[in-house]
N, C-alpha and C positions, 0 to 999 in steps of 0.2 A: 419291306412294304409294308401301305397303309391300306389294309383289311375293309378300312371304312370308306375308302378314296374307290376302290373297286366295286363294294358294293352298292355306293352310290350313283354309279355308272350304269352298274348293271340293273339295278330297281327303275331308273329310268328310263331304260330300252324296255324290259319287259313290262312296265305301264302302256308304253306306246304300241305294244305288242296289244295288248288286253283291248286298248280303243279300235283296233281296227282286226277283230277277233273274226267277224264273218271272213275277211277277205285274207287273214293268216292261217286259219285254222278249219274253218268249215270248206271253203274253196278247194283246197288239197282235198281233204276227205271224200267231198263231191264228186271231185274227178278221180278220184281212184276207185270209187265204189262204180264210175261208167264203165273204167278201165276191166273190172271183173265184169259187168255184163257185158261186154263187148267182146273183149277176149275170153275171159272164162267161160261164158256160157254159148257164145255164138261159136267161137273159133275152138273152145275148148271141146267142144262134143264133138267134134271132127278130128280131135287128137285124142287117143286114147291116153299113152304114158310118155313122160321123157325121163330118161334115166330111173325107170320102175316108179317115178311120181306120176302122180295126177297134174293134171297140166292147170288145173285151177289151183291147187297148193305150189306146184313149180312155181307159178309168177309172184307169188308173195312176197317173196325176197325182194326180186327185183326194183315190184314195184314201191317197197316201202324205200328203196335206195334211191328210185326215181324222185321220191318227193323231198327226202332228207337231204338230196344233193340241191336240188333246187330250193328248198327252204333256207337251207344253210347259208348260199350262196348270195340269195335275193336280200335276206335279213340284216346279212353281216354287211353288204356292198352299200343299203341304203342307211344303216344306222350310223356309219361313219362319214358317208357322202351328205347328208344331209346338214349336218355340222360344219361341213366347209363350203356348202351352199348356202347357208344364213349366215357366215360368219363366226358363230360361237366356239368354231374349232380353235381359233384363237386363244380364246379364255381358258380353256381345258387345256392346249400347250402351254400358258402361262401360270398355270397352277402348280403348285409343288404335289408332281405328280410324276412318275417315271414311266416311258412309252410301256413298261411290261404290266403297269396297273390297269392303262389307257387301253392295252389289247385285251387284257382278262377280262376288261367290263364288257367290251362291247362282241370281243369273240365268245366268252360265256355266256352272254345274252342271246346270242343268237344260235349258239350250240345247243343251249336247253330248250329254248324251241323248238328246233329241228326234232330233238329227242322226243319232247312230248308228241310230235305229229307222227314222228314213228311211230309210238306205240298206241296211237289212237288209228292208224290205219292200220296197225297189227289186229288191232282189236275188232276192228270193221271188217278185216278177213276172215273173219271166224263164224260171219252171218254169211258168207257165200261158200266157203270152201273149207273141208277139214284143215287144219294146220298143226304138226305137230314140230318143236323146238326140243331138237335131243341134247345140246349144250346151251341152257340160258345164259348163263354167265360170258360164254364166248360170242355168242347174239351181243348182250350188253355191251362187252369190251369193243368189239368189230363196231355197233353202232356209236359209241362214244366217239373211238377214234375217227369214223369217217364223218361224224358231224361237227368235231371241232379242227380237222384239218380242213374242211371247207367252208367253216367260217372265217380261216382264218384267211384262204384264197380268195372268198368274198371282200372280206377286209380289204386286201391289197388293189380288187377292182373299184370297190367306194372308193380309193387313195387316186387310181390310176385314172377315174371316170371325169372328163370335164364337163358333161351334162347327161341328164336323165337318160336319154338314149341311150349314150354308151355302157350306162348300166345294165342295160337290156342285152348288148350285142353278143357277149361271152357267152351268159348262160341260155341264151337262143339259139346263135350258130353254132354254138362248141360244146356245149356242157349236154343238153337235153338231145341231140344227133347221136353222140357219144353213149350217151347212155340208153338211148334206145335200141345201138347196136352193140353195144357190150352185154349181150346175153339176159337182158329184162324179162323177154317172153321166146323166149329160145337157147337152148344149150349150143353152144359156138361146133361142138361133136359133129350137128347135124349138117353144119356147113360143107362144099366141097375143103378140100386140102389146100388149096391155095387162099383162100379167103379164112379160115382158119388160121393161117399164119398171119395174116394180114391183122386178123382180128387180135391178136398178140401184143399189136404195138399201141394197144386202145385200152388207155390206163382205169377204163371203168369195168372193164371186162375184171380185174383182180379185185376188186371191190365187190362188185356182184356176186363173183363166185367164194369169196372167202364168207361171205354173208350167210350165200345160202349152205356150203358147209357146218354152218353152226345149227340148221334149221334141220337138214337131212344126210348132214356126213359126209356128201360130196358134191363135186362141183369141177369147172372147167378148167382149173389149175390147183395145185397144191395149196394147201391152206398155208404151208409157210411162205410159199412166192407171194400170196395175198399180201402178209403181216408187212414182208419186206417193202412191198412196192407201197404202200400206204405209209410203213415208217420215213423211205425215202422224201414221197411227197411232203409229209409233215414237215419234216427236217428242212427241205428247201423253203415249204410256206415262210420257217419261222426265222432263216437266213433273210428271206429277202423282206420280210417286215424288220426287221433288224435294221437291215442297210437304207430302206425308208427312213426311218426314224432320226436313223445316223448322217443322212445327207441332206435332212430334211424336204425331199421329194415332194411336189404337191400341196406342202404342207406350211411352207413358209410362204409370205407374200413378194 
């Protein structure tokens, strides 16, 4: 594997993100701040605690997950779709690069951006509410796994999408609703038994719960279950991308 090739793609993607810093960095921070004002202050003033955690502090992991999931998918999907759109993807595919190097470059850049945004939002949260992190290393590992996994997912969307509108379909109509319904702003234990069972079919529940474990040592499902679920999603994403490059799906003219 040629690390210089990986770094070239990675650097090009990072430079593209720097040119759109207002849209790609400041916008999610501003949106999260509004969530803190609306949910943390307005609604949170009516809710004392959830599982012994102040409501403002409780929603911090969910808000971080909401942003990093969205940014991972958006950055990775646009990063690979744009070369397909303008035709430069064929230059990349004809270069002496393995598909592993191509994926590492694009996915690595998207995951890096999402991780940075995650930490920026975490820093912003200290302005609005007290936050404690019981297991910083666990938090970092879970954040990296989530960003890498959903960057791979975004990479698949970017290859599948036939136009700019399709880039937004899955994030807007599937990922965002699943995140809101995945316990970002509440514990699923607050739901009636039937809806608790239904919520367990939402994969985002396991991501948010596992991430919340690293902050407060408790979540809606066990930490082991959360890691198993994200490992399965990561493995499936890798298998699909392997199939895409093996068959040339949407890559060959």
